[in-house]
N, CA, C, O and the ligand as a Tripos MOL2 file, in Angstrom:
@<TRIPOS>MOLECULE
protein
  281   279    71     0     0
PROTEIN
NO_CHARGES

@<TRIPOS>ATOM
      1 N          79.2780  -24.8110   56.0330 N.3       1 MET1
      2 CA         77.8660  -25.1340   56.2060 C.3       1 MET1
      3 C          77.7210  -26.6310   56.4530 C.2       1 MET1
      4 O          78.3780  -27.4440   55.8030 O.2       1 MET1
      5 N          76.8850  -26.9750   57.3650 N.am      2 THR2
      6 CA         76.5840  -28.3760   57.6430 C.3       2 THR2
      7 C          75.1200  -28.6460   57.2880 C.2       2 THR2
      8 O          74.2130  -27.9340   57.7190 O.2       2 THR2
      9 N          74.9240  -29.6660   56.5120 N.am      3 LEU3
     10 CA         73.5540  -30.0460   56.1270 C.3       3 LEU3
     11 C          72.9440  -30.9070   57.2270 C.2       3 LEU3
     12 O          73.4910  -31.9470   57.5920 O.2       3 LEU3
     13 N          71.8280  -30.4700   57.7380 N.am      4 ARG4
     14 CA         71.1370  -31.2640   58.7680 C.3       4 ARG4
     15 C          69.6950  -31.4930   58.3200 C.2       4 ARG4
     16 O          68.9690  -30.5540   57.9930 O.2       4 ARG4
     17 N          69.3140  -32.7330   58.3130 N.am      5 ILE5
     18 CA         67.9360  -33.0850   57.9510 C.3       5 ILE5
     19 C          67.3920  -34.0180   59.0250 C.2       5 ILE5
     20 O          67.9830  -35.0580   59.3160 O.2       5 ILE5
     21 N          66.2970  -33.6480   59.5920 N.am      6 THR6
     22 CA         65.6460  -34.4810   60.5840 C.3       6 THR6
     23 C          64.1450  -34.5320   60.2780 C.2       6 THR6
     24 O          63.4980  -33.4930   60.1530 O.2       6 THR6
     25 N          63.6160  -35.7050   60.1630 N.am      7 ALA7
     26 CA         62.1720  -35.8380   59.9360 C.3       7 ALA7
     27 C          61.6840  -37.0900   60.6310 C.2       7 ALA7
     28 O          62.2430  -38.1710   60.4420 O.2       7 ALA7
     29 N          60.6860  -36.9540   61.4030 N.am      8 ARG8
     30 CA         60.0740  -38.1080   62.0550 C.3       8 ARG8
     31 C          58.5950  -37.7900   62.2010 C.2       8 ARG8
     32 O          58.2200  -36.7740   62.7870 O.2       8 ARG8
     33 N          57.7820  -38.6470   61.6750 N.am      9 PHE9
     34 CA         56.3580  -38.4220   61.8060 C.3       9 PHE9
     35 C          55.6420  -39.7600   61.7590 C.2       9 PHE9
     36 O          56.1710  -40.7500   61.2540 O.2       9 PHE9
     37 N          54.4630  -39.7710   62.2820 N.am     10 ALA10
     38 CA         53.6500  -40.9850   62.2880 C.3      10 ALA10
     39 C          52.2920  -40.6540   61.7340 C.2      10 ALA10
     40 O          51.5790  -39.8070   62.2720 O.2      10 ALA10
     41 N          51.9320  -41.3210   60.6600 N.am     11 LEU11
     42 CA         50.6330  -41.1000   60.0220 C.3      11 LEU11
     43 C          49.9740  -42.4410   59.7730 C.2      11 LEU11
     44 O          50.6390  -43.4530   59.5530 O.2      11 LEU11
     45 N          48.6660  -42.4250   59.8130 N.am     12 SER12
     46 CA         47.9490  -43.6250   59.3920 C.3      12 SER12
     47 C          46.6820  -43.2170   58.6740 C.2      12 SER12
     48 O          46.1020  -42.1690   58.9580 O.2      12 SER12
     49 N          46.2620  -44.0410   57.7540 N.am     13 CYS13
     50 CA         45.0430  -43.7660   56.9850 C.3      13 CYS13
     51 C          43.8300  -44.0200   57.8820 C.2      13 CYS13
     52 O          43.7660  -45.0690   58.5230 O.2      13 CYS13
     53 N          42.8820  -43.1110   57.9480 N.am     14 PRO14
     54 CA         41.6900  -43.3280   58.7710 C.3      14 PRO14
     55 C          40.8770  -44.5380   58.3210 C.2      14 PRO14
     56 O          40.2560  -45.2140   59.1410 O.2      14 PRO14
     57 N          40.8810  -44.8110   57.0060 N.am     15 ARG15
     58 CA         40.1040  -45.9480   56.5030 C.3      15 ARG15
     59 C          40.8960  -47.2500   56.5330 C.2      15 ARG15
     60 O          40.3120  -48.3290   56.6360 O.2      15 ARG15
     61 N          42.2110  -47.1570   56.4440 N.am     16 HIS16
     62 CA         43.0650  -48.3670   56.4050 C.3      16 HIS16
     63 C          44.2140  -48.1960   57.3900 C.2      16 HIS16
     64 O          45.3700  -48.0900   56.9820 O.2      16 HIS16
     65 N          43.9050  -48.1680   58.6750 N.am     17 PRO17
     66 CA         44.9550  -47.8770   59.6730 C.3      17 PRO17
     67 C          46.0530  -48.9270   59.7450 C.2      17 PRO17
     68 O          47.1160  -48.6740   60.3120 O.2      17 PRO17
     69 N          45.8100  -50.0820   59.1850 N.am     18 ARG18
     70 CA         46.8310  -51.1450   59.2350 C.3      18 ARG18
     71 C          47.7470  -51.1120   58.0170 C.2      18 ARG18
     72 O          48.7100  -51.8750   57.9420 O.2      18 ARG18
     73 N          47.4510  -50.2310   57.0630 N.am     19 TYR19
     74 CA         48.3040  -50.1660   55.8780 C.3      19 TYR19
     75 C          49.7030  -49.7080   56.2650 C.2      19 TYR19
     76 O          49.8700  -48.6980   56.9490 O.2      19 TYR19
     77 N          50.6970  -50.4540   55.8250 N.am     20 ASP20
     78 CA         52.0920  -50.1280   56.1070 C.3      20 ASP20
     79 C          52.8590  -50.1360   54.7800 C.2      20 ASP20
     80 O          53.1040  -51.2060   54.2220 O.2      20 ASP20
     81 N          53.2360  -48.9700   54.2740 N.am     21 PRO21
     82 CA         53.9190  -48.9220   52.9800 C.3      21 PRO21
     83 C          55.2100  -49.7200   52.9470 C.2      21 PRO21
     84 O          55.5960  -50.2380   51.8990 O.2      21 PRO21
     85 N          55.8850  -49.8230   54.0950 N.am     22 GLU22
     86 CA         57.1340  -50.5760   54.1500 C.3      22 GLU22
     87 C          56.8750  -52.0650   53.9030 C.2      22 GLU22
     88 O          57.6750  -52.7350   53.2490 O.2      22 GLU22
     89 N          55.7950  -52.5630   54.4070 N.am     23 CYS23
     90 CA         55.4860  -53.9830   54.2530 C.3      23 CYS23
     91 C          54.7300  -54.2750   52.9610 C.2      23 CYS23
     92 O          55.0480  -55.2300   52.2530 O.2      23 CYS23
     93 N          53.7430  -53.4600   52.6620 N.am     24 GLY24
     94 CA         52.8620  -53.7750   51.5520 C.3      24 GLY24
     95 C          53.1430  -53.0650   50.2490 C.2      24 GLY24
     96 O          52.7870  -53.5460   49.1740 O.2      24 GLY24
     97 N          53.7860  -51.9170   50.3540 N.am     25 GLY25
     98 CA         54.0490  -51.1400   49.1490 C.3      25 GLY25
     99 C          52.7850  -50.7340   48.4300 C.2      25 GLY25
    100 O          51.7040  -50.6940   49.0170 O.2      25 GLY25
    101 N          52.9310  -50.4340   47.1480 N.am     26 GLN26
    102 CA         51.8070  -49.9780   46.3200 C.3      26 GLN26
    103 C          50.7430  -51.0570   46.1920 C.2      26 GLN26
    104 O          49.5510  -50.7530   46.1380 O.2      26 GLN26
    105 N          51.1680  -52.3210   46.1450 N.am     27 GLY27
    106 CA         50.2390  -53.4220   45.9200 C.3      27 GLY27
    107 C          49.2490  -53.6470   47.0310 C.2      27 GLY27
    108 O          48.1990  -54.2520   46.8120 O.2      27 GLY27
    109 N          49.5570  -53.1770   48.2140 N.am     28 ALA28
    110 CA         48.6590  -53.3980   49.3570 C.3      28 ALA28
    111 C          47.6240  -52.2920   49.5190 C.2      28 ALA28
    112 O          46.8190  -52.3420   50.4490 O.2      28 ALA28
    113 N          47.6250  -51.3040   48.6440 N.am     29 ILE29
    114 CA         46.6680  -50.2080   48.7530 C.3      29 ILE29
    115 C          45.3000  -50.6850   48.2900 C.2      29 ILE29
    116 O          45.1510  -51.2260   47.1940 O.2      29 ILE29
    117 N          44.3010  -50.4730   49.1460 N.am     30 LYS30
    118 CA         42.9530  -50.9420   48.8500 C.3      30 LYS30
    119 C          42.1490  -49.8610   48.1290 C.2      30 LYS30
    120 O          42.1490  -48.6950   48.5240 O.2      30 LYS30
    121 N          41.4700  -50.2730   47.0740 N.am     31 ALA31
    122 CA         40.5460  -49.4120   46.3380 C.3      31 ALA31
    123 C          41.1890  -48.0930   45.9090 C.2      31 ALA31
    124 O          40.5300  -47.0540   45.8620 O.2      31 ALA31
    125 N          42.4860  -48.1490   45.5960 N.am     32 GLY32
    126 CA         43.1610  -46.9550   45.1080 C.3      32 GLY32
    127 C          43.1310  -45.7950   46.0830 C.2      32 GLY32
    128 O          43.1060  -44.6350   45.6700 O.2      32 GLY32
    129 N          43.1340  -46.0950   47.3690 N.am     33 CYS33
    130 CA         43.0140  -45.0640   48.3990 C.3      33 CYS33
    131 C          44.0550  -43.9540   48.2110 C.2      33 CYS33
    132 O          45.2530  -44.2240   48.1210 O.2      33 CYS33
    133 N          43.5880  -42.7210   48.1540 N.am     34 ASP34
    134 CA         44.4560  -41.5770   47.9240 C.3      34 ASP34
    135 C          45.4160  -41.3520   49.0950 C.2      34 ASP34
    136 O          46.5780  -41.0020   48.8900 O.2      34 ASP34
    137 N          44.9340  -41.5500   50.3050 N.am     35 ILE35
    138 CA         45.7920  -41.3270   51.4930 C.3      35 ILE35
    139 C          46.8810  -42.3960   51.5640 C.2      35 ILE35
    140 O          48.0480  -42.0790   51.7900 O.2      35 ILE35
    141 N          46.5080  -43.6410   51.3740 N.am     36 CYS36
    142 CA         47.5280  -44.7110   51.3920 C.3      36 CYS36
    143 C          48.5190  -44.5170   50.2530 C.2      36 CYS36
    144 O          49.7150  -44.7570   50.4170 O.2      36 CYS36
    145 N          48.0220  -44.0830   49.0980 N.am     37 SER37
    146 CA         48.9200  -43.8480   47.9570 C.3      37 SER37
    147 C          49.9420  -42.7680   48.2850 C.2      37 SER37
    148 O          51.1200  -42.8910   47.9500 O.2      37 SER37
    149 N          49.4820  -41.7160   48.9410 N.am     38 GLN38
    150 CA         50.4020  -40.6300   49.2950 C.3      38 GLN38
    151 C          51.3950  -41.0940   50.3490 C.2      38 GLN38
    152 O          52.5660  -40.7140   50.3220 O.2      38 GLN38
    153 N          50.9190  -41.9210   51.2820 N.am     39 MET39
    154 CA         51.8560  -42.4790   52.2830 C.3      39 MET39
    155 C          52.9230  -43.3000   51.5980 C.2      39 MET39
    156 O          54.0910  -43.2420   51.9810 O.2      39 MET39
    157 N          52.5450  -44.0570   50.6000 N.am     40 CYS40
    158 CA         53.5000  -44.8890   49.8600 C.3      40 CYS40
    159 C          54.5090  -44.0090   49.1280 C.2      40 CYS40
    160 O          55.7000  -44.3200   49.1020 O.2      40 CYS40
    161 N          54.0380  -42.9090   48.5300 N.am     41 ARG41
    162 CA         54.9570  -41.9930   47.8250 C.3      41 ARG41
    163 C          55.9340  -41.3620   48.8120 C.2      41 ARG41
    164 O          57.1170  -41.2190   48.5040 O.2      41 ARG41
    165 N          55.4510  -40.9820   49.9930 N.am     42 ILE42
    166 CA         56.3350  -40.3970   51.0120 C.3      42 ILE42
    167 C          57.3710  -41.4390   51.4380 C.2      42 ILE42
    168 O          58.5470  -41.1160   51.6030 O.2      42 ILE42
    169 N          56.9410  -42.6640   51.6120 N.am     43 TRP43
    170 CA         57.8540  -43.7310   52.0070 C.3      43 TRP43
    171 C          58.9620  -43.9150   50.9710 C.2      43 TRP43
    172 O          60.1410  -43.9950   51.3130 O.2      43 TRP43
    173 N          58.5610  -43.9820   49.6930 N.am     44 ARG44
    174 CA         59.5650  -44.1110   48.6300 C.3      44 ARG44
    175 C          60.5060  -42.9160   48.6070 C.2      44 ARG44
    176 O          61.7140  -43.0740   48.4280 O.2      44 ARG44
    177 N          59.9620  -41.7410   48.7850 N.am     45 SER45
    178 CA         60.7970  -40.5270   48.8050 C.3      45 SER45
    179 C          61.8020  -40.5910   49.9420 C.2      45 SER45
    180 O          62.9530  -40.1860   49.7770 O.2      45 SER45
    181 N          61.3740  -41.0970   51.0990 N.am     46 SER46
    182 CA         62.2840  -41.1740   52.2320 C.3      46 SER46
    183 C          63.4000  -42.1780   51.9540 C.2      46 SER46
    184 O          64.5400  -41.9710   52.3690 O.2      46 SER46
    185 N          63.0750  -43.2670   51.2520 N.am     47 LEU47
    186 CA         64.1220  -44.2230   50.8850 C.3      47 LEU47
    187 C          65.1230  -43.5880   49.9130 C.2      47 LEU47
    188 O          66.3340  -43.7750   50.0310 O.2      47 LEU47
    189 N          64.5910  -42.8420   48.9650 N.am     48 ALA48
    190 CA         65.4730  -42.1680   47.9960 C.3      48 ALA48
    191 C          66.3500  -41.1430   48.7020 C.2      48 ALA48
    192 O          67.5280  -41.0040   48.3710 O.2      48 ALA48
    193 N          65.7930  -40.4280   49.6660 N.am     49 LEU49
    194 CA         66.5590  -39.4430   50.4260 C.3      49 LEU49
    195 C          67.6690  -40.1270   51.2290 C.2      49 LEU49
    196 O          68.8040  -39.6510   51.2690 O.2      49 LEU49
    197 N          67.3270  -41.2480   51.8660 N.am     50 GLN50
    198 CA         68.3410  -41.9910   52.6280 C.3      50 GLN50
    199 C          69.4690  -42.4590   51.7110 C.2      50 GLN50
    200 O          70.6430  -42.3610   52.0660 O.2      50 GLN50
    201 N          69.1100  -42.9660   50.5340 N.am     51 GLN51
    202 CA         70.1240  -43.4460   49.6060 C.3      51 GLN51
    203 C          71.0110  -42.2970   49.1560 C.2      51 GLN51
    204 O          72.2330  -42.4270   49.0880 O.2      51 GLN51
    205 N          70.3830  -41.1790   48.8510 N.am     52 GLU52
    206 CA         71.1120  -39.9760   48.4250 C.3      52 GLU52
    207 C          72.0700  -39.5350   49.5260 C.2      52 GLU52
    208 O          73.2130  -39.1710   49.2490 O.2      52 GLU52
    209 N          71.6140  -39.5660   50.7530 N.am     53 TYR53
    210 CA         72.4430  -39.1930   51.8960 C.3      53 TYR53
    211 C          73.6630  -40.1240   52.0190 C.2      53 TYR53
    212 O          74.7930  -39.6630   52.1800 O.2      53 TYR53
    213 N          73.4150  -41.4240   51.9390 N.am     54 HIS54
    214 CA         74.5260  -42.3740   52.0660 C.3      54 HIS54
    215 C          75.5090  -42.2430   50.9060 C.2      54 HIS54
    216 O          76.7190  -42.3590   51.1000 O.2      54 HIS54
    217 N          74.9910  -42.0030   49.6980 N.am     55 ASP55
    218 CA         75.8940  -41.7930   48.5510 C.3      55 ASP55
    219 C          76.7670  -40.5790   48.7720 C.2      55 ASP55
    220 O          77.9660  -40.6050   48.4950 O.2      55 ASP55
    221 N          76.1610  -39.5110   49.2740 N.am     56 LEU56
    222 CA         76.9270  -38.2770   49.5230 C.3      56 LEU56
    223 C          77.9330  -38.4790   50.6500 C.2      56 LEU56
    224 O          79.0690  -38.0120   50.5610 O.2      56 LEU56
    225 N          77.5220  -39.1720   51.7070 N.am     57 ALA57
    226 CA         78.4320  -39.4250   52.8220 C.3      57 ALA57
    227 C          79.6490  -40.2120   52.3450 C.2      57 ALA57
    228 O          80.7800  -39.9200   52.7340 O.2      57 ALA57
    229 N          79.4100  -41.2060   51.5040 N.am     58 GLU58
    230 CA         80.5200  -42.0010   50.9570 C.3      58 GLU58
    231 C          81.4360  -41.1300   50.0880 C.2      58 GLU58
    232 O          82.6600  -41.2550   50.1360 O.2      58 GLU58
    233 N          80.8290  -40.2600   49.3080 N.am     59 LYS59
    234 CA         81.6160  -39.3570   48.4490 C.3      59 LYS59
    235 C          82.4900  -38.4400   49.3050 C.2      59 LYS59
    236 O          83.6400  -38.1720   48.9570 O.2      59 LYS59
    237 N          81.9520  -37.9690   50.4070 N.am     60 ILE60
    238 CA         82.7120  -37.0970   51.3000 C.3      60 ILE60
    239 C          83.8670  -37.8540   51.9540 C.2      60 ILE60
    240 O          84.9670  -37.3190   52.0890 O.2      60 ILE60
    241 N          83.6140  -39.1010   52.3580 N.am     61 VAL61
    242 CA         84.6730  -39.9200   52.9440 C.3      61 VAL61
    243 C          85.8060  -40.1080   51.9250 C.2      61 VAL61
    244 O          86.9830  -39.9740   52.2600 O.2      61 VAL61
    245 N          85.4390  -40.4140   50.6990 N.am     62 GLN62
    246 CA         86.4350  -40.6080   49.6460 C.3      62 GLN62
    247 C          87.2070  -39.3250   49.3740 C.2      62 GLN62
    248 O          88.4180  -39.3600   49.1570 O.2      62 GLN62
    249 N          86.5080  -38.1910   49.3850 N.am     63 ALA63
    250 CA         87.1740  -36.9020   49.1310 C.3      63 ALA63
    251 C          88.1600  -36.5940   50.2540 C.2      63 ALA63
    252 O          89.2450  -36.0690   50.0010 O.2      63 ALA63
    253 N          87.7940  -36.9130   51.4760 N.am     64 ARG64
    254 CA         88.7010  -36.6770   52.6150 C.3      64 ARG64
    255 C          89.9210  -37.5790   52.5220 C.2      64 ARG64
    256 O          91.0390  -37.1530   52.8140 O.2      64 ARG64
    257 N          89.7030  -38.8380   52.1100 N.am     65 ARG65
    258 CA         90.8250  -39.7460   51.9450 C.3      65 ARG65
    259 C          91.7750  -39.2310   50.8570 C.2      65 ARG65
    260 O          92.9950  -39.2980   51.0010 O.2      65 ARG65
    261 N          91.2030  -38.7230   49.7820 N.am     66 ALA66
    262 CA         92.0070  -38.2010   48.6730 C.3      66 ALA66
    263 C          92.8100  -36.9690   49.1430 C.2      66 ALA66
    264 O          93.9640  -36.7800   48.7570 O.2      66 ALA66
    265 N          92.1770  -36.1500   49.9740 N.am     67 GLU67
    266 CA         92.8490  -34.9520   50.5010 C.3      67 GLU67
    267 C          94.0540  -35.3630   51.3390 C.2      67 GLU67
    268 O          95.1340  -34.7820   51.2230 O.2      67 GLU67
    269 N          93.8510  -36.3890   52.1980 N.am     68 LYS68
    270 CA         94.9510  -36.8440   53.0600 C.3      68 LYS68
    271 C          96.0680  -37.4700   52.2530 C.2      68 LYS68
    272 O          97.2460  -37.3540   52.5930 O.2      68 LYS68
    273 N          95.6720  -38.1450   51.1640 N.am     69 GLY69
    274 CA         96.6520  -38.8350   50.3490 C.3      69 GLY69
    275 C          97.5110  -37.9120   49.5100 C.2      69 GLY69
    276 O          98.5970  -38.2970   49.0770 O.2      69 GLY69
    277 N          97.0430  -36.7120   49.2780 N.am     70 SER70
    278 CA         97.7960  -35.8130   48.3860 C.3      70 SER70
    279 C          98.7750  -34.9230   49.1290 C.2      70 SER70
    280 O          99.4730  -34.1210   48.5090 O.2      70 SER70
    281 ZN         43.7810  -45.7670   52.9250 Zn       71 ZN71
@<TRIPOS>BOND
     1     1     2 1
     2     2     3 1
     3     3     4 2
     4     3     5 am
     5     5     6 1
     6     6     7 1
     7     7     8 2
     8     7     9 am
     9     9    10 1
    10    10    11 1
    11    11    12 2
    12    11    13 am
    13    13    14 1
    14    14    15 1
    15    15    16 2
    16    15    17 am
    17    17    18 1
    18    18    19 1
    19    19    20 2
    20    19    21 am
    21    21    22 1
    22    22    23 1
    23    23    24 2
    24    23    25 am
    25    25    26 1
    26    26    27 1
    27    27    28 2
    28    27    29 am
    29    29    30 1
    30    30    31 1
    31    31    32 2
    32    31    33 am
    33    33    34 1
    34    34    35 1
    35    35    36 2
    36    35    37 am
    37    37    38 1
    38    38    39 1
    39    39    40 2
    40    39    41 am
    41    41    42 1
    42    42    43 1
    43    43    44 2
    44    43    45 am
    45    45    46 1
    46    46    47 1
    47    47    48 2
    48    47    49 am
    49    49    50 1
    50    50    51 1
    51    51    52 2
    52    51    53 am
    53    53    54 1
    54    54    55 1
    55    55    56 2
    56    55    57 am
    57    57    58 1
    58    58    59 1
    59    59    60 2
    60    59    61 am
    61    61    62 1
    62    62    63 1
    63    63    64 2
    64    63    65 am
    65    65    66 1
    66    66    67 1
    67    67    68 2
    68    67    69 am
    69    69    70 1
    70    70    71 1
    71    71    72 2
    72    71    73 am
    73    73    74 1
    74    74    75 1
    75    75    76 2
    76    75    77 am
    77    77    78 1
    78    78    79 1
    79    79    80 2
    80    79    81 am
    81    81    82 1
    82    82    83 1
    83    83    84 2
    84    83    85 am
    85    85    86 1
    86    86    87 1
    87    87    88 2
    88    87    89 am
    89    89    90 1
    90    90    91 1
    91    91    92 2
    92    91    93 am
    93    93    94 1
    94    94    95 1
    95    95    96 2
    96    95    97 am
    97    97    98 1
    98    98    99 1
    99    99   100 2
   100    99   101 am
   101   101   102 1
   102   102   103 1
   103   103   104 2
   104   103   105 am
   105   105   106 1
   106   106   107 1
   107   107   108 2
   108   107   109 am
   109   109   110 1
   110   110   111 1
   111   111   112 2
   112   111   113 am
   113   113   114 1
   114   114   115 1
   115   115   116 2
   116   115   117 am
   117   117   118 1
   118   118   119 1
   119   119   120 2
   120   119   121 am
   121   121   122 1
   122   122   123 1
   123   123   124 2
   124   123   125 am
   125   125   126 1
   126   126   127 1
   127   127   128 2
   128   127   129 am
   129   129   130 1
   130   130   131 1
   131   131   132 2
   132   131   133 am
   133   133   134 1
   134   134   135 1
   135   135   136 2
   136   135   137 am
   137   137   138 1
   138   138   139 1
   139   139   140 2
   140   139   141 am
   141   141   142 1
   142   142   143 1
   143   143   144 2
   144   143   145 am
   145   145   146 1
   146   146   147 1
   147   147   148 2
   148   147   149 am
   149   149   150 1
   150   150   151 1
   151   151   152 2
   152   151   153 am
   153   153   154 1
   154   154   155 1
   155   155   156 2
   156   155   157 am
   157   157   158 1
   158   158   159 1
   159   159   160 2
   160   159   161 am
   161   161   162 1
   162   162   163 1
   163   163   164 2
   164   163   165 am
   165   165   166 1
   166   166   167 1
   167   167   168 2
   168   167   169 am
   169   169   170 1
   170   170   171 1
   171   171   172 2
   172   171   173 am
   173   173   174 1
   174   174   175 1
   175   175   176 2
   176   175   177 am
   177   177   178 1
   178   178   179 1
   179   179   180 2
   180   179   181 am
   181   181   182 1
   182   182   183 1
   183   183   184 2
   184   183   185 am
   185   185   186 1
   186   186   187 1
   187   187   188 2
   188   187   189 am
   189   189   190 1
   190   190   191 1
   191   191   192 2
   192   191   193 am
   193   193   194 1
   194   194   195 1
   195   195   196 2
   196   195   197 am
   197   197   198 1
   198   198   199 1
   199   199   200 2
   200   199   201 am
   201   201   202 1
   202   202   203 1
   203   203   204 2
   204   203   205 am
   205   205   206 1
   206   206   207 1
   207   207   208 2
   208   207   209 am
   209   209   210 1
   210   210   211 1
   211   211   212 2
   212   211   213 am
   213   213   214 1
   214   214   215 1
   215   215   216 2
   216   215   217 am
   217   217   218 1
   218   218   219 1
   219   219   220 2
   220   219   221 am
   221   221   222 1
   222   222   223 1
   223   223   224 2
   224   223   225 am
   225   225   226 1
   226   226   227 1
   227   227   228 2
   228   227   229 am
   229   229   230 1
   230   230   231 1
   231   231   232 2
   232   231   233 am
   233   233   234 1
   234   234   235 1
   235   235   236 2
   236   235   237 am
   237   237   238 1
   238   238   239 1
   239   239   240 2
   240   239   241 am
   241   241   242 1
   242   242   243 1
   243   243   244 2
   244   243   245 am
   245   245   246 1
   246   246   247 1
   247   247   248 2
   248   247   249 am
   249   249   250 1
   250   250   251 1
   251   251   252 2
   252   251   253 am
   253   253   254 1
   254   254   255 1
   255   255   256 2
   256   255   257 am
   257   257   258 1
   258   258   259 1
   259   259   260 2
   260   259   261 am
   261   261   262 1
   262   262   263 1
   263   263   264 2
   264   263   265 am
   265   265   266 1
   266   266   267 1
   267   267   268 2
   268   267   269 am
   269   269   270 1
   270   270   271 1
   271   271   272 2
   272   271   273 am
   273   273   274 1
   274   274   275 1
   275   275   276 2
   276   275   277 am
   277   277   278 1
   278   278   279 1
   279   279   280 2
@<TRIPOS>SUBSTRUCTURE
     1 MET1         2 RESIDUE 1 A MET
     2 THR2         6 RESIDUE 1 A THR
     3 LEU3        10 RESIDUE 1 A LEU
     4 ARG4        14 RESIDUE 1 A ARG
     5 ILE5        18 RESIDUE 1 A ILE
     6 THR6        22 RESIDUE 1 A THR
     7 ALA7        26 RESIDUE 1 A ALA
     8 ARG8        30 RESIDUE 1 A ARG
     9 PHE9        34 RESIDUE 1 A PHE
    10 ALA10       38 RESIDUE 1 A ALA
    11 LEU11       42 RESIDUE 1 A LEU
    12 SER12       46 RESIDUE 1 A SER
    13 CYS13       50 RESIDUE 1 A CYS
    14 PRO14       54 RESIDUE 1 A PRO
    15 ARG15       58 RESIDUE 1 A ARG
    16 HIS16       62 RESIDUE 1 A HIS
    17 PRO17       66 RESIDUE 1 A PRO
    18 ARG18       70 RESIDUE 1 A ARG
    19 TYR19       74 RESIDUE 1 A TYR
    20 ASP20       78 RESIDUE 1 A ASP
    21 PRO21       82 RESIDUE 1 A PRO
    22 GLU22       86 RESIDUE 1 A GLU
    23 CYS23       90 RESIDUE 1 A CYS
    24 GLY24       94 RESIDUE 1 A GLY
    25 GLY25       98 RESIDUE 1 A GLY
    26 GLN26      102 RESIDUE 1 A GLN
    27 GLY27      106 RESIDUE 1 A GLY
    28 ALA28      110 RESIDUE 1 A ALA
    29 ILE29      114 RESIDUE 1 A ILE
    30 LYS30      118 RESIDUE 1 A LYS
    31 ALA31      122 RESIDUE 1 A ALA
    32 GLY32      126 RESIDUE 1 A GLY
    33 CYS33      130 RESIDUE 1 A CYS
    34 ASP34      134 RESIDUE 1 A ASP
    35 ILE35      138 RESIDUE 1 A ILE
    36 CYS36      142 RESIDUE 1 A CYS
    37 SER37      146 RESIDUE 1 A SER
    38 GLN38      150 RESIDUE 1 A GLN
    39 MET39      154 RESIDUE 1 A MET
    40 CYS40      158 RESIDUE 1 A CYS
    41 ARG41      162 RESIDUE 1 A ARG
    42 ILE42      166 RESIDUE 1 A ILE
    43 TRP43      170 RESIDUE 1 A TRP
    44 ARG44      174 RESIDUE 1 A ARG
    45 SER45      178 RESIDUE 1 A SER
    46 SER46      182 RESIDUE 1 A SER
    47 LEU47      186 RESIDUE 1 A LEU
    48 ALA48      190 RESIDUE 1 A ALA
    49 LEU49      194 RESIDUE 1 A LEU
    50 GLN50      198 RESIDUE 1 A GLN
    51 GLN51      202 RESIDUE 1 A GLN
    52 GLU52      206 RESIDUE 1 A GLU
    53 TYR53      210 RESIDUE 1 A TYR
    54 HIS54      214 RESIDUE 1 A HIS
    55 ASP55      218 RESIDUE 1 A ASP
    56 LEU56      222 RESIDUE 1 A LEU
    57 ALA57      226 RESIDUE 1 A ALA
    58 GLU58      230 RESIDUE 1 A GLU
    59 LYS59      234 RESIDUE 1 A LYS
    60 ILE60      238 RESIDUE 1 A ILE
    61 VAL61      242 RESIDUE 1 A VAL
    62 GLN62      246 RESIDUE 1 A GLN
    63 ALA63      250 RESIDUE 1 A ALA
    64 ARG64      254 RESIDUE 1 A ARG
    65 ARG65      258 RESIDUE 1 A ARG
    66 ALA66      262 RESIDUE 1 A ALA
    67 GLU67      266 RESIDUE 1 A GLU
    68 LYS68      270 RESIDUE 1 A LYS
    69 GLY69      274 RESIDUE 1 A GLY
    70 SER70      278 RESIDUE 1 A SER
    71 ZN71       281 GROUP 0 **** ****
């Protein structure tokens, strides 16, 4: 089995179209906007997913090296 994950989307808040979670994070959310807050949570989740992916990829590389070494 091969794990494949692809996600690409573009969203903007109708009230705060310039809000960018990558640049401003949670602190740049105006008036506790629910939409901007959710965008920020999605952004953080995507970072966590990327980190998880890279950690797993490294683990797989190490496992393959160990297999070749034995
Ligand atoms: Zn907003």
